[in-house]
N, CA, C and O atoms as a GROMACS GRO file, in nm:
protein
  484
    1UNK      N    1   6.526   2.751   0.777
    1UNK     CA    2   6.460   2.652   0.696
    1UNK      C    3   6.392   2.723   0.577
    1UNK      O    4   6.342   2.835   0.590
    2UNK      N    5   6.391   2.656   0.464
    2UNK     CA    6   6.331   2.710   0.342
    2UNK      C    7   6.241   2.603   0.281
    2UNK      O    8   6.279   2.487   0.270
    3UNK      N    9   6.120   2.644   0.243
    3UNK     CA   10   6.023   2.550   0.187
    3UNK      C   11   5.960   2.611   0.062
    3UNK      O   12   5.923   2.728   0.063
    4UNK      N   13   5.948   2.532  -0.045
    4UNK     CA   14   5.888   2.579  -0.170
    4UNK      C   15   5.777   2.483  -0.210
    4UNK      O   16   5.796   2.361  -0.209
    5UNK      N   17   5.660   2.539  -0.247
    5UNK     CA   18   5.546   2.460  -0.290
    5UNK      C   19   5.498   2.515  -0.425
    5UNK      O   20   5.475   2.635  -0.438
    6UNK      N   21   5.483   2.428  -0.525
    6UNK     CA   22   5.440   2.468  -0.658
    6UNK      C   23   5.312   2.395  -0.694
    6UNK      O   24   5.306   2.272  -0.683
    7UNK      N   25   5.209   2.468  -0.737
    7UNK     CA   26   5.084   2.406  -0.783
    7UNK      C   27   5.044   2.470  -0.915
    7UNK      O   28   5.068   2.588  -0.939
    8UNK      N   29   4.984   2.388  -1.002
    8UNK     CA   30   4.933   2.442  -1.128
    8UNK      C   31   4.804   2.371  -1.162
    8UNK      O   32   4.780   2.258  -1.121
    9UNK      N   33   4.719   2.441  -1.239
    9UNK     CA   34   4.591   2.382  -1.278
    9UNK      C   35   4.549   2.435  -1.414
    9UNK      O   36   4.585   2.547  -1.453
   10UNK      N   37   4.473   2.353  -1.486
   10UNK     CA   38   4.412   2.391  -1.612
   10UNK      C   39   4.261   2.382  -1.595
   10UNK      O   40   4.211   2.287  -1.535
   11UNK      N   41   4.187   2.482  -1.647
   11UNK     CA   42   4.042   2.482  -1.632
   11UNK      C   43   3.974   2.522  -1.762
   11UNK      O   44   4.039   2.566  -1.857
   12UNK      N   45   3.843   2.506  -1.764
   12UNK     CA   46   3.759   2.550  -1.877
   12UNK      C   47   3.810   2.500  -2.012
   12UNK      O   48   3.836   2.580  -2.102
   13UNK      N   49   3.826   2.370  -2.025
   13UNK     CA   50   3.871   2.310  -2.151
   13UNK      C   51   4.005   2.369  -2.196
   13UNK      O   52   4.022   2.403  -2.313
   14UNK      N   53   4.097   2.380  -2.104
   14UNK     CA   54   4.233   2.430  -2.127
   14UNK      C   55   4.238   2.576  -2.171
   14UNK      O   56   4.336   2.618  -2.233
   15UNK      N   57   4.135   2.654  -2.140
   15UNK     CA   58   4.138   2.797  -2.174
   15UNK      C   59   4.203   2.880  -2.064
   15UNK      O   60   4.241   2.994  -2.089
   16UNK      N   61   4.216   2.826  -1.945
   16UNK     CA   62   4.276   2.899  -1.834
   16UNK      C   63   4.382   2.814  -1.768
   16UNK      O   64   4.362   2.695  -1.743
   17UNK      N   65   4.497   2.877  -1.739
   17UNK     CA   66   4.606   2.806  -1.670
   17UNK      C   67   4.649   2.891  -1.552
   17UNK      O   68   4.672   3.011  -1.565
   18UNK      N   69   4.659   2.828  -1.436
   18UNK     CA   70   4.703   2.894  -1.314
   18UNK      C   71   4.829   2.826  -1.263
   18UNK      O   72   4.841   2.704  -1.267
   19UNK      N   73   4.922   2.906  -1.217
   19UNK     CA   74   5.046   2.856  -1.156
   19UNK      C   75   5.069   2.935  -1.029
   19UNK      O   76   5.061   3.057  -1.030
   20UNK      N   77   5.098   2.865  -0.920
   20UNK     CA   78   5.124   2.932  -0.793
   20UNK      C   79   5.249   2.873  -0.731
   20UNK      O   80   5.264   2.751  -0.722
   21UNK      N   81   5.339   2.961  -0.688
   21UNK     CA   82   5.464   2.921  -0.621
   21UNK      C   83   5.467   2.992  -0.488
   21UNK      O   84   5.460   3.115  -0.482
   22UNK      N   85   5.478   2.915  -0.380
   22UNK     CA   86   5.484   2.972  -0.245
   22UNK      C   87   5.618   2.932  -0.184
   22UNK      O   88   5.653   2.814  -0.179
   23UNK      N   89   5.692   3.032  -0.140
   23UNK     CA   90   5.822   3.007  -0.076
   23UNK      C   91   5.819   3.065   0.065
   23UNK      O   92   5.784   3.182   0.084
   24UNK      N   93   5.855   2.983   0.162
   24UNK     CA   94   5.858   3.027   0.302
   24UNK      C   95   6.000   3.013   0.355
   24UNK      O   96   6.064   2.909   0.338
   25UNK      N   97   6.048   3.120   0.418
   25UNK     CA   98   6.181   3.119   0.479
   25UNK      C   99   6.164   3.148   0.628
   25UNK      O  100   6.105   3.249   0.666
   26UNK      N  101   6.216   3.060   0.710
   26UNK     CA  102   6.209   3.076   0.855
   26UNK      C  103   6.352   3.077   0.908
   26UNK      O  104   6.417   2.973   0.916
   27UNK      N  105   6.400   3.198   0.944
   27UNK     CA  106   6.536   3.212   0.996
   27UNK      C  107   6.531   3.266   1.137
   27UNK      O  108   6.423   3.286   1.193
   28UNK      N  109   6.646   3.291   1.194
   28UNK     CA  110   6.656   3.330   1.335
   28UNK      C  111   6.567   3.446   1.374
   28UNK      O  112   6.488   3.434   1.468
   29UNK      N  113   6.576   3.558   1.304
   29UNK     CA  114   6.507   3.679   1.347
   29UNK      C  115   6.384   3.716   1.264
   29UNK      O  116   6.317   3.815   1.294
   30UNK      N  117   6.354   3.639   1.160
   30UNK     CA  118   6.237   3.675   1.081
   30UNK      C  119   6.180   3.554   1.008
   30UNK      O  120   6.246   3.452   0.989
   31UNK      N  121   6.053   3.570   0.967
   31UNK     CA  122   5.984   3.474   0.882
   31UNK      C  123   5.938   3.549   0.758
   31UNK      O  124   5.879   3.657   0.770
   32UNK      N  125   5.965   3.495   0.641
   32UNK     CA  126   5.925   3.559   0.516
   32UNK      C  127   5.850   3.458   0.430
   32UNK      O  128   5.884   3.340   0.425
   33UNK      N  129   5.748   3.508   0.362
   33UNK     CA  130   5.669   3.422   0.274
   33UNK      C  131   5.647   3.498   0.144
   33UNK      O  132   5.599   3.612   0.145
   34UNK      N  133   5.681   3.436   0.031
   34UNK     CA  134   5.660   3.495  -0.101
   34UNK      C  135   5.563   3.406  -0.177
   34UNK      O  136   5.587   3.286  -0.195
   35UNK      N  137   5.453   3.466  -0.222
   35UNK     CA  138   5.352   3.392  -0.298
   35UNK      C  139   5.343   3.453  -0.437
   35UNK      O  140   5.307   3.569  -0.452
   36UNK      N  141   5.377   3.375  -0.538
   36UNK     CA  142   5.376   3.422  -0.677
   36UNK      C  143   5.263   3.349  -0.750
   36UNK      O  144   5.255   3.226  -0.746
   37UNK      N  145   5.176   3.426  -0.815
   37UNK     CA  146   5.065   3.369  -0.889
   37UNK      C  147   5.070   3.417  -1.033
   37UNK      O  148   5.093   3.535  -1.061
   38UNK      N  149   5.049   3.324  -1.124
   38UNK     CA  150   5.048   3.354  -1.266
   38UNK      C  151   4.921   3.292  -1.324
   38UNK      O  152   4.902   3.171  -1.315
   39UNK      N  153   4.834   3.373  -1.384
   39UNK     CA  154   4.710   3.325  -1.445
   39UNK      C  155   4.706   3.371  -1.590
   39UNK      O  156   4.736   3.486  -1.622
   40UNK      N  157   4.668   3.278  -1.679
   40UNK     CA  158   4.656   3.306  -1.821
   40UNK      C  159   4.520   3.255  -1.868
   40UNK      O  160   4.480   3.144  -1.834
   41UNK      N  161   4.448   3.335  -1.946
   41UNK     CA  162   4.316   3.298  -1.994
   41UNK      C  163   4.305   3.331  -2.142
   41UNK      O  164   4.325   3.446  -2.182
   42UNK      N  165   4.272   3.232  -2.226
   42UNK     CA  166   4.254   3.254  -2.369
   42UNK      C  167   4.114   3.310  -2.389
   42UNK      O  168   4.014   3.242  -2.365
   43UNK      N  169   4.107   3.436  -2.434
   43UNK     CA  170   3.977   3.502  -2.447
   43UNK      C  171   3.922   3.495  -2.589
   43UNK      O  172   3.801   3.512  -2.610
   44UNK      N  173   4.009   3.470  -2.686
   44UNK     CA  174   3.965   3.473  -2.825
   44UNK      C  175   4.056   3.385  -2.908
   44UNK      O  176   4.177   3.377  -2.884
   45UNK      N  177   3.998   3.318  -3.008
   45UNK     CA  178   4.076   3.237  -3.100
   45UNK      C  179   4.027   3.263  -3.242
   45UNK      O  180   3.907   3.256  -3.269
   46UNK      N  181   4.120   3.292  -3.333
   46UNK     CA  182   4.086   3.320  -3.471
   46UNK      C  183   4.177   3.239  -3.561
   46UNK      O  184   4.298   3.231  -3.539
   47UNK      N  185   4.118   3.177  -3.664
   47UNK     CA  186   4.198   3.104  -3.760
   47UNK      C  187   4.207   3.186  -3.888
   47UNK      O  188   4.107   3.239  -3.936
   48UNK      N  189   4.328   3.196  -3.943
   48UNK     CA  190   4.349   3.269  -4.068
   48UNK      C  191   4.389   3.170  -4.177
   48UNK      O  192   4.435   3.060  -4.149
   49UNK      N  193   4.370   3.212  -4.303
   49UNK     CA  194   4.396   3.122  -4.416
   49UNK      C  195   4.542   3.119  -4.458
   49UNK      O  196   4.595   3.015  -4.497
   50UNK      N  197   4.606   3.236  -4.450
   50UNK     CA  198   4.746   3.244  -4.493
   50UNK      C  199   4.817   3.356  -4.420
   50UNK      O  200   4.756   3.430  -4.341
   51UNK      N  201   4.944   3.369  -4.446
   51UNK     CA  202   5.028   3.468  -4.378
   51UNK      C  203   4.987   3.610  -4.415
   51UNK      O  204   4.995   3.701  -4.332
   52UNK      N  205   4.944   3.630  -4.538
   52UNK     CA  206   4.902   3.764  -4.581
   52UNK      C  207   4.779   3.811  -4.502
   52UNK      O  208   4.771   3.928  -4.463
   53UNK      N  209   4.684   3.720  -4.478
   53UNK     CA  210   4.567   3.756  -4.398
   53UNK      C  211   4.609   3.786  -4.253
   53UNK      O  212   4.552   3.874  -4.188
   54UNK      N  213   4.707   3.713  -4.205
   54UNK     CA  214   4.759   3.737  -4.070
   54UNK      C  215   4.821   3.876  -4.061
   54UNK      O  216   4.799   3.947  -3.963
   55UNK      N  217   4.898   3.915  -4.160
   55UNK     CA  218   4.960   4.049  -4.159
   55UNK      C  219   4.853   4.158  -4.166
   55UNK      O  220   4.866   4.261  -4.100
   56UNK      N  221   4.749   4.135  -4.245
   56UNK     CA  222   4.640   4.231  -4.254
   56UNK      C  223   4.568   4.246  -4.121
   56UNK      O  224   4.538   4.358  -4.079
   57UNK      N  225   4.540   4.134  -4.053
   57UNK     CA  226   4.477   4.137  -3.920
   57UNK      C  227   4.565   4.206  -3.818
   57UNK      O  228   4.517   4.280  -3.733
   58UNK      N  229   4.695   4.182  -3.828
   58UNK     CA  230   4.788   4.244  -3.733
   58UNK      C  231   4.784   4.395  -3.744
   58UNK      O  232   4.786   4.465  -3.642
   59UNK      N  233   4.778   4.447  -3.865
   59UNK     CA  234   4.776   4.592  -3.885
   59UNK      C  235   4.643   4.653  -3.843
   59UNK      O  236   4.641   4.765  -3.791
   60UNK      N  237   4.531   4.582  -3.864
   60UNK     CA  238   4.399   4.639  -3.840
   60UNK      C  239   4.343   4.610  -3.701
   60UNK      O  240   4.283   4.698  -3.640
   61UNK      N  241   4.363   4.490  -3.652
   61UNK     CA  242   4.291   4.445  -3.532
   61UNK      C  243   4.377   4.436  -3.408
   61UNK      O  244   4.338   4.484  -3.302
   62UNK      N  245   4.493   4.376  -3.420
   62UNK     CA  246   4.571   4.342  -3.302
   62UNK      C  247   4.668   4.453  -3.266
   62UNK      O  248   4.780   4.459  -3.318
   63UNK      N  249   4.624   4.539  -3.178
   63UNK     CA  250   4.707   4.650  -3.130
   63UNK      C  251   4.751   4.620  -2.988
   63UNK      O  252   4.682   4.552  -2.912
   64UNK      N  253   4.868   4.670  -2.953
   64UNK     CA  254   4.919   4.652  -2.817
   64UNK      C  255   4.834   4.731  -2.719
   64UNK      O  256   4.807   4.849  -2.740
   65UNK      N  257   4.791   4.664  -2.610
   65UNK     CA  258   4.710   4.730  -2.508
   65UNK      C  259   4.797   4.762  -2.388
   65UNK      O  260   4.898   4.696  -2.362
   66UNK      N  261   4.757   4.865  -2.315
   66UNK     CA  262   4.832   4.905  -2.197
   66UNK      C  263   4.817   4.800  -2.087
   66UNK      O  264   4.716   4.730  -2.077
   67UNK      N  265   4.919   4.790  -2.005
   67UNK     CA  266   4.916   4.702  -1.888
   67UNK      C  267   4.883   4.784  -1.765
   67UNK      O  268   4.916   4.902  -1.756
   68UNK      N  269   4.817   4.719  -1.672
   68UNK     CA  270   4.783   4.783  -1.546
   68UNK      C  271   4.878   4.727  -1.439
   68UNK      O  272   4.886   4.606  -1.419
   69UNK      N  273   4.950   4.817  -1.372
   69UNK     CA  274   5.046   4.776  -1.269
   69UNK      C  275   5.008   4.843  -1.137
   69UNK      O  276   4.981   4.963  -1.133
   70UNK      N  277   5.008   4.765  -1.029
   70UNK     CA  278   4.983   4.824  -0.897
   70UNK      C  279   5.080   4.765  -0.796
   70UNK      O  280   5.115   4.647  -0.801
   71UNK      N  281   5.123   4.850  -0.704
   71UNK     CA  282   5.214   4.810  -0.597
   71UNK      C  283   5.158   4.864  -0.466
   71UNK      O  284   5.124   4.982  -0.456
   72UNK      N  285   5.150   4.777  -0.366
   72UNK     CA  286   5.100   4.819  -0.235
   72UNK      C  287   5.200   4.772  -0.129
   72UNK      O  288   5.235   4.654  -0.124
   73UNK      N  289   5.244   4.865  -0.044
   73UNK     CA  290   5.338   4.832   0.063
   73UNK      C  291   5.280   4.874   0.197
   73UNK      O  292   5.220   4.981   0.209
   74UNK      N  293   5.298   4.788   0.298
   74UNK     CA  294   5.252   4.819   0.433
   74UNK      C  295   5.357   4.768   0.533
   74UNK      O  296   5.424   4.668   0.509
   75UNK      N  297   5.369   4.841   0.645
   75UNK     CA  298   5.454   4.794   0.753
   75UNK      C  299   5.397   4.844   0.885
   75UNK      O  300   5.366   4.963   0.899
   76UNK      N  301   5.382   4.754   0.981
   76UNK     CA  302   5.332   4.788   1.114
   76UNK      C  303   5.449   4.774   1.212
   76UNK      O  304   5.488   4.662   1.243
   77UNK      N  305   5.505   4.886   1.261
   77UNK     CA  306   5.621   4.877   1.351
   77UNK      C  307   5.588   4.814   1.485
   77UNK      O  308   5.677   4.762   1.552
   78UNK      N  309   5.461   4.816   1.527
   78UNK     CA  310   5.424   4.755   1.655
   78UNK      C  311   5.431   4.604   1.650
   78UNK      O  312   5.478   4.540   1.744
   79UNK      N  313   5.385   4.547   1.540
   79UNK     CA  314   5.386   4.400   1.528
   79UNK      C  315   5.508   4.348   1.453
   79UNK      O  316   5.540   4.229   1.461
   80UNK      N  317   5.576   4.435   1.379
   80UNK     CA  318   5.690   4.392   1.298
   80UNK      C  319   5.647   4.325   1.170
   80UNK      O  320   5.730   4.263   1.102
   81UNK      N  321   5.520   4.336   1.134
   81UNK     CA  322   5.467   4.272   1.014
   81UNK      C  323   5.475   4.367   0.895
   81UNK      O  324   5.431   4.482   0.903
   82UNK      N  325   5.531   4.318   0.785
   82UNK     CA  326   5.539   4.396   0.662
   82UNK      C  327   5.481   4.317   0.548
   82UNK      O  328   5.487   4.194   0.547
   83UNK      N  329   5.425   4.387   0.450
   83UNK     CA  330   5.367   4.320   0.334
   83UNK      C  331   5.384   4.408   0.211
   83UNK      O  332   5.372   4.531   0.219
   84UNK      N  333   5.410   4.344   0.098
   84UNK     CA  334   5.418   4.413  -0.030
   84UNK      C  335   5.346   4.327  -0.134
   84UNK      O  336   5.370   4.207  -0.142
   85UNK      N  337   5.258   4.389  -0.212
   85UNK     CA  338   5.185   4.319  -0.318
   85UNK      C  339   5.212   4.391  -0.449
   85UNK      O  340   5.190   4.512  -0.460
   86UNK      N  341   5.258   4.317  -0.548
   86UNK     CA  342   5.288   4.370  -0.682
   86UNK      C  343   5.199   4.294  -0.780
   86UNK      O  344   5.199   4.171  -0.781
   87UNK      N  345   5.123   4.366  -0.864
   87UNK     CA  346   5.028   4.301  -0.955
   87UNK      C  347   5.035   4.366  -1.093
   87UNK      O  348   5.038   4.489  -1.105
   88UNK      N  349   5.037   4.282  -1.196
   88UNK     CA  350   5.037   4.328  -1.335
   88UNK      C  351   4.925   4.255  -1.408
   88UNK      O  352   4.914   4.132  -1.400
   89UNK      N  353   4.840   4.331  -1.479
   89UNK     CA  354   4.733   4.273  -1.560
   89UNK      C  355   4.750   4.326  -1.701
   89UNK      O  356   4.768   4.446  -1.721
   90UNK      N  357   4.743   4.237  -1.799
   90UNK     CA  358   4.760   4.280  -1.938
   90UNK      C  359   4.716   4.172  -2.034
   90UNK      O  360   4.647   4.077  -1.996
   91UNK      N  361   4.756   4.186  -2.159
   91UNK     CA  362   4.720   4.088  -2.260
   91UNK      C  363   4.829   4.081  -2.366
   91UNK      O  364   4.910   4.172  -2.381
   92UNK      N  365   4.828   3.970  -2.440
   92UNK     CA  366   4.918   3.952  -2.552
   92UNK      C  367   4.855   3.855  -2.651
   92UNK      O  368   4.753   3.792  -2.621
   93UNK      N  369   4.916   3.842  -2.768
   93UNK     CA  370   4.867   3.754  -2.872
   93UNK      C  371   4.971   3.647  -2.901
   93UNK      O  372   5.091   3.671  -2.893
   94UNK      N  373   4.922   3.527  -2.934
   94UNK     CA  374   5.008   3.414  -2.970
   94UNK      C  375   4.960   3.362  -3.105
   94UNK      O  376   4.840   3.346  -3.127
   95UNK      N  377   5.055   3.336  -3.196
   95UNK     CA  378   5.022   3.277  -3.326
   95UNK      C  379   5.086   3.140  -3.333
   95UNK      O  380   5.206   3.125  -3.312
   96UNK      N  381   5.003   3.040  -3.364
   96UNK     CA  382   5.053   2.903  -3.377
   96UNK      C  383   4.974   2.835  -3.489
   96UNK      O  384   4.852   2.823  -3.480
   97UNK      N  385   5.043   2.790  -3.592
   97UNK     CA  386   4.981   2.720  -3.705
   97UNK      C  387   4.862   2.797  -3.762
   97UNK      O  388   4.755   2.740  -3.783
   98UNK      N  389   4.882   2.925  -3.788
   98UNK     CA  390   4.779   3.014  -3.844
   98UNK      C  391   4.656   3.028  -3.756
   98UNK      O  392   4.548   3.063  -3.805
   99UNK      N  393   4.669   3.003  -3.627
   99UNK     CA  394   4.566   3.033  -3.528
   99UNK      C  395   4.618   3.148  -3.442
   99UNK      O  396   4.732   3.146  -3.396
  100UNK      N  397   4.533   3.248  -3.420
  100UNK     CA  398   4.570   3.362  -3.336
  100UNK      C  399   4.491   3.350  -3.206
  100UNK      O  400   4.369   3.338  -3.207
  101UNK      N  401   4.564   3.352  -3.095
  101UNK     CA  402   4.503   3.342  -2.962
  101UNK      C  403   4.524   3.473  -2.888
  101UNK      O  404   4.637   3.522  -2.879
  102UNK      N  405   4.417   3.530  -2.836
  102UNK     CA  406   4.427   3.648  -2.749
  102UNK      C  407   4.430   3.598  -2.606
  102UNK      O  408   4.341   3.525  -2.563
  103UNK      N  409   4.533   3.636  -2.532
  103UNK     CA  410   4.553   3.586  -2.396
  103UNK      C  411   4.557   3.703  -2.299
  103UNK      O  412   4.630   3.799  -2.319
  104UNK      N  413   4.476   3.694  -2.193
  104UNK     CA  414   4.478   3.792  -2.084
  104UNK      C  415   4.556   3.728  -1.970
  104UNK      O  416   4.539   3.609  -1.941
  105UNK      N  417   4.642   3.806  -1.905
  105UNK     CA  418   4.722   3.750  -1.796
  105UNK      C  419   4.715   3.837  -1.672
  105UNK      O  420   4.687   3.957  -1.679
  106UNK      N  421   4.741   3.774  -1.557
  106UNK     CA  422   4.759   3.847  -1.432
  106UNK      C  423   4.875   3.781  -1.357
  106UNK      O  424   4.873   3.661  -1.331
  107UNK      N  425   4.974   3.860  -1.324
  107UNK     CA  426   5.086   3.814  -1.243
  107UNK      C  427   5.081   3.890  -1.111
  107UNK      O  428   5.064   4.011  -1.110
  108UNK      N  429   5.097   3.819  -1.002
  108UNK     CA  430   5.103   3.888  -0.873
  108UNK      C  431   5.210   3.823  -0.785
  108UNK      O  432   5.230   3.702  -0.788
  109UNK      N  433   5.275   3.906  -0.709
  109UNK     CA  434   5.375   3.861  -0.612
  109UNK      C  435   5.341   3.928  -0.480
  109UNK      O  436   5.326   4.050  -0.472
  110UNK      N  437   5.327   3.847  -0.378
  110UNK     CA  438   5.292   3.898  -0.245
  110UNK      C  439   5.401   3.853  -0.148
  110UNK      O  440   5.429   3.734  -0.135
  111UNK      N  441   5.460   3.949  -0.080
  111UNK     CA  442   5.564   3.922   0.020
  111UNK      C  443   5.508   3.956   0.158
  111UNK      O  444   5.458   4.066   0.181
  112UNK      N  445   5.516   3.862   0.249
  112UNK     CA  446   5.482   3.884   0.390
  112UNK      C  447   5.609   3.864   0.472
  112UNK      O  448   5.680   3.765   0.454
  113UNK      N  449   5.638   3.957   0.561
  113UNK     CA  450   5.757   3.947   0.645
  113UNK      C  451   5.720   3.976   0.790
  113UNK      O  452   5.646   4.070   0.819
  114UNK      N  453   5.772   3.896   0.880
  114UNK     CA  454   5.748   3.916   1.022
  114UNK      C  455   5.882   3.913   1.095
  114UNK      O  456   5.955   3.814   1.089
  115UNK      N  457   5.912   4.022   1.163
  115UNK     CA  458   6.036   4.033   1.238
  115UNK      C  459   6.011   3.983   1.380
  115UNK      O  460   5.916   4.026   1.446
  116UNK      N  461   6.096   3.892   1.426
  116UNK     CA  462   6.081   3.842   1.564
  116UNK      C  463   6.154   3.930   1.664
  116UNK      O  464   6.124   3.925   1.784
  117UNK      N  465   6.247   4.010   1.617
  117UNK     CA  466   6.317   4.100   1.708
  117UNK      C  467   6.274   4.243   1.676
  117UNK      O  468   6.330   4.308   1.588
  118UNK      N  469   6.176   4.290   1.749
  118UNK     CA  470   6.121   4.424   1.726
  118UNK      C  471   6.214   4.530   1.782
  118UNK      O  472   6.274   4.511   1.887
  119UNK      N  473   6.225   4.641   1.712
  119UNK     CA  474   6.308   4.749   1.765
  119UNK      C  475   6.240   4.812   1.887
  119UNK      O  476   6.118   4.822   1.892
  120UNK      N  477   6.320   4.852   1.983
  120UNK     CA  478   6.265   4.916   2.104
  120UNK      C  479   6.235   5.062   2.074
  120UNK      O  480   6.319   5.135   2.023
  121UNK      N  481   6.113   5.102   2.107
  121UNK     CA  482   6.071   5.240   2.080
  121UNK      C  483   6.090   5.329   2.201
  121UNK      O  484   6.060   5.448   2.195
   0.00000   0.00000   0.00000
């Protein structure tokens, strides 16, 4: 059996958007659950007068920032439970109608796995 649940929300006057997708798979010898979370938060908004001012701001102010990535894996052979968590945190800029938006994001994927047929030790 396979089940998928999707939820999304907007908060703080549409400055933050959250999306969560949970998928559960229940088969003969194992159960797996994948939880994907995506969060976006507008931290700054700037209005420019023309394209030339936008180009000037791009050269002086808006530099690409490093992303933070982490991966954590665990497995317990006694219980047959395994877990992996992958997380990325970073930022990007969006330009729409001469408005510049600074957006911070966090993406995470968490996998939980449980084996029903444990290996004999």
